[in-house]
C-alpha distance (Angstrom), angle and dihedral (degrees) to the residues before:
residue distance angle dihedral
M1 . . .
L2 3.79 . .
D3 3.81 90.8 .
F4 3.80 89.6 52.2
L5 3.81 92.2 51.7
K6 3.80 91.1 47.3
S7 3.80 90.6 52.0
C8 3.83 91.0 48.4
F9 3.79 93.2 55.3
T10 3.78 101.6 47.6
K11 3.78 115.7 124.1
T12 3.81 92.8 -112.5
V13 3.81 94.1 51.9
V14 3.81 93.8 46.3
L15 3.82 93.2 48.7
R16 3.80 92.5 46.6
S17 3.80 90.6 48.5
L18 3.80 91.6 50.0
Y19 3.80 91.1 50.5
I20 3.81 92.9 49.0
S21 3.80 91.2 44.6
L22 3.79 92.4 53.3
I23 3.79 92.8 51.5
V24 3.82 99.8 40.0
G25 3.80 94.1 35.5
T26 3.79 92.3 52.6
L27 3.78 91.3 49.9
L28 3.81 90.8 49.2
F29 3.80 90.8 46.3
L30 3.79 91.5 52.5
V31 3.79 92.1 48.0
N32 3.81 94.5 46.5
Y33 3.82 103.1 32.4
G34 3.80 106.8 12.4
N35 3.81 97.3 109.5
P36 3.82 96.9 44.9
F37 3.81 90.1 45.8
I38 3.81 94.3 50.0
E39 3.81 93.0 43.1
G40 3.81 92.3 49.1
N41 3.80 94.2 -114.4
F42 3.80 95.3 116.9
N43 3.79 105.0 125.7
R44 3.78 139.6 -175.8
E45 3.82 94.4 -91.7
M46 3.81 90.0 61.1
V47 3.82 96.0 55.9
F48 3.81 98.9 82.5
P49 3.83 96.0 44.3
A50 3.81 88.4 46.2
F51 3.82 89.4 51.4
L52 3.81 88.6 53.8
N53 3.81 88.1 59.8
Y54 3.81 85.6 69.7
L55 3.81 100.7 32.4
I56 3.80 96.9 54.7
P57 3.85 97.3 53.6
F58 3.83 88.4 44.1
S59 3.81 91.8 53.1
V60 3.79 94.9 44.1
S61 3.79 91.6 48.5
K62 3.81 91.8 49.6
V63 3.79 93.3 50.2
V64 3.81 93.9 46.5
S65 3.80 92.4 46.2
G66 3.80 91.1 46.6
L67 3.79 92.2 50.4
Q68 3.78 92.1 46.9
K69 3.79 92.4 48.2
R70 3.80 90.8 48.7
E71 3.83 91.8 51.3
L72 3.81 91.4 51.6
N73 3.80 92.5 53.7
């Protein structure tokens, strides 16, 4: 388990996960909250679910990259 966590937090994995999260998260944000955001109806209750649009792809990417890196070693 410790090896898996180490592989998840390497610089390469974190940077790749951030990059993927920005792309996928932005697409999800636009699909889910694009109209309210453009129309100015984006409110405080939408902030946390909108944040999850970025957190979930980041987490999935980290886990997949960590598993793949662990299998290669």
